[in-house]
C-alpha positions in Angstrom: -53.4 22.4 8.5 -51.5 23.8 5.4 -48.3 22.4 6.8 -50.0 19.0 7.3 -51.2 19.0 3.8 -47.7 19.7 2.5 -46.5 16.8 4.5 -49.2 14.5 3.0 -48.5 15.7 -0.5 -44.8 15.0 -0.1 -45.6 11.4 0.9 -48.2 11.1 -1.9 -45.6 12.2 -4.5 -43.4 9.4 -3.4 -46.2 6.9 -4.0 -47.1 8.4 -7.4 -43.4 8.3 -8.4 -43.4 4.6 -7.4 -46.3 4.0 -9.8 -44.6 6.1 -12.5 -41.5 4.0 -12.1 -43.5 0.9 -13.0 -43.2 -0.8 -9.7 -45.4 -3.7 -8.8 -48.6 -3.4 -6.8 -46.7 -5.0 -3.9 -44.1 -2.3 -4.0 -46.7 0.4 -4.1 -48.5 -1.2 -1.1 -45.2 -1.2 0.8 -44.6 2.5 -0.1 -48.1 3.4 1.1 -47.8 1.6 4.5 -44.3 3.0 5.1 -45.6 6.5 4.4 -48.7 6.1 6.5 -46.6 4.9 9.5 -44.3 7.9 9.1 -47.1 10.4 8.8 -48.7 9.6 12.1 -45.6 8.6 14.0 -46.7 5.0 14.6 -44.5 2.2 15.7 -46.3 -0.3 13.5 -48.5 -0.1 10.4 -50.2 -2.6 8.1 -52.1 -2.4 4.9 -54.5 -5.1 3.8 -56.2 -5.7 0.5 -59.3 -7.9 1.0 -60.1 -10.9 -1.2 -63.5 -12.6 -1.7 -62.9 -15.6 0.5 -62.8 -13.9 3.9 -59.0 -13.3 4.0 -56.6 -10.9 2.3 -55.1 -11.0 -1.1 -52.2 -8.8 0.1 -51.2 -7.9 3.6 -48.0 -5.8 4.1 -46.5 -4.5 7.3 -44.0 -1.9 8.4 -42.2 -1.9 11.7 -42.1 -5.7 12.0 -39.1 -7.7 10.9 -39.4 -10.4 8.3 -38.4 -13.0 11.0 -41.2 -11.8 13.3 -43.6 -11.7 10.4 -42.8 -15.4 9.7 -43.4 -16.3 13.3 -46.8 -14.6 13.4 -48.0 -17.1 10.8 -50.6 -16.9 7.9 -52.4 -13.8 6.8 -55.2 -12.6 9.1 -58.8 -13.3 8.4 -61.5 -10.6 8.0 -62.6 -10.8 11.6 -62.3 -8.6 14.7 -61.6 -5.0 14.1 -60.3 -5.7 10.6 -63.7 -7.1 9.7 -65.5 -4.1 11.4 -63.4 -1.7 9.3 -64.2 -3.6 6.1 -67.9 -3.9 6.8 -68.6 -0.4 8.1 -66.1 1.5 5.9 -65.6 4.1 8.6 -62.5 5.3 10.5 -61.6 3.6 13.8 -59.6 5.4 16.4 -59.3 3.4 19.6 -57.2 4.2 22.8 -56.7 0.6 23.8 -57.6 -2.2 21.3 -57.7 -4.9 24.0 -60.5 -3.1 25.8 -62.7 -3.0 22.8 -65.4 -5.7 22.8 -64.9 -6.3 19.1 -61.3 -7.3 19.6 -60.6 -11.0 18.8 -57.0 -11.3 19.9 -53.9 -12.2 17.9 -51.2 -14.9 17.5 -48.6 -15.4 20.3 -45.8 -13.9 18.2 -47.8 -10.8 17.3 -46.5 -7.5 18.8 -48.5 -6.1 21.6 -50.7 -3.3 20.4 -52.4 -0.5 22.4 -53.8 2.5 20.5 -54.8 1.9 16.9 -56.0 4.0 14.0 -57.8 2.3 11.1 -58.6 4.0 7.8 -60.5 2.4 4.9 -59.0 2.9 1.4 -61.9 3.5 -1.0 -62.3 3.6 -4.8 -65.7 5.1 -5.1 -68.0 3.2 -2.7 -65.8 0.1 -2.9 -63.3 -0.6 -0.1 -60.1 -1.8 -1.9 -57.9 -1.8 1.2 -57.4 -0.6 4.8 -54.6 1.1 6.6 -53.9 0.2 10.2 -51.5 2.2 12.4 -50.7 1.2 15.9 -48.8 2.3 19.0 -48.1 6.0 18.5 -44.6 6.9 19.6 -45.6 10.2 21.2 -47.6 9.8 24.5 -51.3 10.3 24.5 -52.2 8.0 21.5 -53.5 9.0 18.1 -55.1 12.4 17.7 -57.8 13.9 15.6 -55.1 15.5 13.6 -53.6 12.1 12.9 -57.0 10.9 11.8 -57.4 13.7 9.3 -54.0 13.3 8.0 -54.4 9.6 7.4 -57.8 10.0 5.8 -56.4 12.5 3.4 -53.5 10.3 2.6 -55.8 7.2 2.1 -57.8 9.1 -0.5 -54.7 9.7 -2.5 -53.4 6.2 -1.8 -56.5 4.8 -3.4 -55.6 6.5 -6.7 -52.1 5.2 -6.5 -53.2 1.7 -5.8 -55.8 1.7 -8.5 -53.3 3.0 -11.1 -50.8 0.4 -10.1 -53.4 -2.3 -10.6 -54.3 -0.9 -13.9 -50.7 -0.9 -14.9 -50.2 -4.5 -14.0 -53.3 -5.6 -15.8 -52.2 -3.7 -18.8 -48.8 -5.4 -18.6 -50.5 -8.8 -18.4 -52.6 -7.9 -21.4 -49.4 -6.9 -23.3 -47.9 -10.3 -22.4 -51.0 -12.0 -23.8 -50.8 -9.9 -27.0 -47.1 -10.8 -27.4 -47.9 -14.5 -27.0 -50.5 -14.2 -29.7 -48.1 -12.4 -32.0 -45.5 -15.1 -31.3 -48.0 -17.8 -32.1 -48.9 -16.1 -35.4 -45.3 -15.6 -36.4 -44.3 -19.2 -35.5 -47.1 -20.5 -37.6 -46.4 -18.2 -40.6 -42.7 -18.3 -40.4 -41.7 -21.7 -39.2 -44.5 -24.3 -39.0 -45.2 -24.3 -42.7 -41.5 -24.8 -43.6 -41.2 -27.6 -41.0 -44.2 -29.3 -42.7 -42.4 -29.0 -46.0 -39.2 -30.4 -44.4 -41.1 -33.4 -43.2 -42.8 -34.0 -46.6 -39.5 -33.8 -48.5 -37.7 -36.1 -46.0 -40.4 -38.7 -46.5 -40.2 -38.4 -50.3 -36.4 -38.8 -50.1 -36.7 -41.9 -48.0 -39.1 -43.5 -50.6 -36.8 -42.5 -53.5 -33.5 -43.9 -52.1 -34.1 -47.5 -53.3 -35.2 -46.7 -56.9 -33.8 -43.2 -57.7 -30.9 -42.2 -55.5 -30.1 -39.0 -57.6 -33.6 -37.6 -57.0 -33.4 -38.6 -53.3 -30.2 -36.5 -53.0 -32.0 -33.6 -54.6 -34.8 -33.9 -52.1 -32.4 -34.1 -49.2 -30.7 -31.0 -50.4 -34.1 -29.3 -50.4 -34.6 -30.5 -46.8 -31.3 -28.9 -45.7 -32.3 -25.6 -47.5 -35.7 -25.5 -45.9 -34.3 -26.3 -42.5 -31.8 -23.5 -42.8 -34.6 -21.1 -43.7 -36.7 -22.2 -40.8 -33.8 -21.8 -38.4 -33.1 -18.3 -39.7 -36.8 -17.3 -39.4 -37.0 -18.8 -35.9 -34.0 -16.7 -34.9 -35.7 -13.6 -36.2 -38.9 -14.4 -34.3 -37.0 -14.9 -31.1 -35.0 -11.7 -31.6 -38.2 -9.8 -32.3 -40.0 -11.3 -29.3 -37.5 -9.8 -26.7 -38.6 -6.3 -25.6 -36.3 -3.8 -27.4 -33.8 -2.0 -25.2 -34.3 1.3 -27.1 -32.3 3.2 -24.4 -29.1 1.5 -25.7 -29.4 1.6 -29.5 -32.0 4.3 -29.7 -35.2 4.0 -31.7 -33.5 4.5 -35.1 -30.5 2.3 -34.4 -32.6 -0.5 -32.9 -35.0 -0.4 -35.8 -32.2 -0.4 -38.4 -30.6 -3.5 -36.8 -33.9 -5.4 -36.8 -34.6 -4.4 -40.4 -31.2 -5.6 -41.6 -31.7 -8.9 -39.8 -35.2 -9.4 -41.1 -34.3 -8.4 -44.7 -31.4 -10.9 -44.7 -33.6 -13.7 -43.4 -36.1 -13.2 -46.2 -33.7 -12.2 -48.9 -35.3 -8.9 -49.5 -33.4 -5.6 -49.3 -34.8 -3.2 -46.6 -33.8 0.4 -46.6 -34.1 2.5 -43.4 -34.1 6.3 -43.7 -34.5 8.6 -40.7 -34.1 12.3 -40.1 -33.5 14.0 -36.7 -36.2 13.1 -34.3 -37.4 15.0 -31.2 -37.2 13.3 -27.8 -40.1 10.8 -27.2 -41.2 9.0 -24.0 -40.4 5.3 -23.8 -44.0 4.2 -24.5 -44.2 6.2 -27.8 -40.8 4.9 -28.9 -41.9 1.3 -28.2 -45.1 1.8 -30.1 -43.2 3.1 -33.2 -40.8 0.2 -33.0 -43.5 -2.5 -32.6 -45.7 -1.1 -35.4 -42.7 -0.8 -37.7 -41.7 -4.4 -36.8 -45.2 -5.7 -37.5 -45.5 -3.8 -40.8 -42.1 -4.9 -41.9 -42.8 -8.6 -41.2 -46.1 -8.4 -43.2 -44.2 -6.9 -46.2 -41.5 -9.6 -46.0 -43.7 -12.6 -45.4 -46.9 -11.9 -47.3 -46.4 -9.2 -49.9 -43.8 -11.0 -52.2 -42.0 -7.6 -52.3 -38.7 -7.1 -54.0 -37.8 -4.1 -51.7 -39.1 -2.5 -48.5 -38.5 1.0 -47.2 -38.9 2.1 -43.6 -38.8 5.9 -42.9 -38.9 7.9 -39.7 -39.4 11.7 -40.0 -40.5 14.6 -37.9 -43.0 17.2 -39.0 -45.5 19.5 -37.4 -45.0 18.2 -33.8 -45.3 14.6 -35.0 -43.0 11.7 -35.6 -44.1 9.9 -38.8 -43.4 6.3 -39.5 -43.9 4.9 -43.0 -43.3 1.3 -44.1 -43.7 0.8 -47.9 -43.2 -2.1 -50.2 -43.7 -2.9 -53.9 -45.5 -6.2 -53.3 -48.9 -7.6 -54.3 -51.0 -5.6 -51.8 -54.3 -6.6 -50.3 -57.9 -5.5 -49.8 -57.8 -3.2 -46.8 -61.6 -3.4 -46.4 -61.6 -7.2 -46.0 -60.6 -9.1 -42.8 -57.0 -10.1 -42.9 -55.9 -13.0 -40.7 -52.3 -13.2 -39.7 -51.4 -9.6 -40.6 -51.7 -8.2 -37.1 -53.7 -5.2 -38.2 -55.8 -5.0 -35.0 -52.7 -5.1 -32.9 -51.1 -2.2 -34.9 -54.3 -0.2 -34.5 -54.4 -0.9 -30.7 -50.8 0.1 -30.3 -51.4 3.3 -32.3 -54.4 4.2 -30.2 -52.4 3.7 -27.0 -50.1 6.5 -28.1 -52.9 8.8 -29.4 -51.4 8.2 -32.9 -53.2 8.0 -36.3 -52.7 4.9 -38.4 -53.5 4.6 -42.1 -52.9 1.6 -44.4 -53.0 2.1 -48.2 -52.7 -0.9 -50.4 -53.3 -1.8 -54.1 -51.9 -4.3 -56.6 -48.7 -2.3 -56.7 -47.7 -2.3 -53.0 -48.7 -1.3 -49.5 -47.9 1.7 -47.3 -48.4 1.7 -43.5 -48.3 5.3 -42.1 -48.5 6.2 -38.4 -48.2 9.7 -37.1 -47.3 9.9 -33.4 -47.9 13.3 -31.6 -44.9 14.9 -29.8 -46.0 16.1 -26.3 -45.5 19.7 -25.5 -42.0 20.5 -24.3 -40.3 17.6 -26.2 -39.9 19.2 -29.6 
């Protein structure tokens, strides 16, 4: 049995790696069903994820070509032995599926099945999927060993599938957060200037008949505001795209963004950085995004004459500091439009500590991100 467990663990490691590689739930399902088929030596295998309407939200197969799958038709319903497996939540091992009284049949293009092995995938007491293997290649049908192997594999597959779902939900949440950030930035950076452009354009139109010189001045103001709005919109769009930190590195990418943002707002931004230890992609992204948010707050709201962004390493931590000499704000009061909750959530996701100090003589945002063991 030890050799069997090694074989299962090898297959499980591939599924876990699929999740770690940030593959979609569909990819993880395909990895699971392919591994299950190989484990028990089946000609066909399928994995179904039930929905709440009597069908399946996902149903992936292995051993059947895409053309044959298309001929079979729509996804199966939760009837026959599939329904039995979902309702009872117990393993099914049948020598001849067509002789079982619970068998309902299948579409004309469906492959002919004989022996089958069905295993529920459970998360706690909830059945989150089922694995079906059919037509064992070796004579004699599926064995008790096959049953134990697939049950052991299904227990680990449940963890992989749950993690993949959590990852996709987290990614969806990140998309919503980025949309909210974009909406805030568009409002703060662009919509107010566009409103001013409209007001100045109307004023110029009214002045043309009676005061052409003043009308020209207003039109010049329109051009200036439109240029500022265009520059800020470009900065928002550049900031919206996920940073490819693997190309420019954390420091290089942050320096490029800081230079662009500083030029857009006409405020000098200094970036200083020492030698940093290696960090995983998530922690690097958190550092970049928090620096980006803090920098934009300083440039847009603080009326600062200079901003400094520093990255240093100390005591198994990477420390980010964004400081300005602007007006400051009351950190105990709710601040709309500054993205403080977003920064705190990002810091928490990286197990980092975030502090914000502000007074009438400036603001300092400081975040300390721990460096995992073995990366210093």
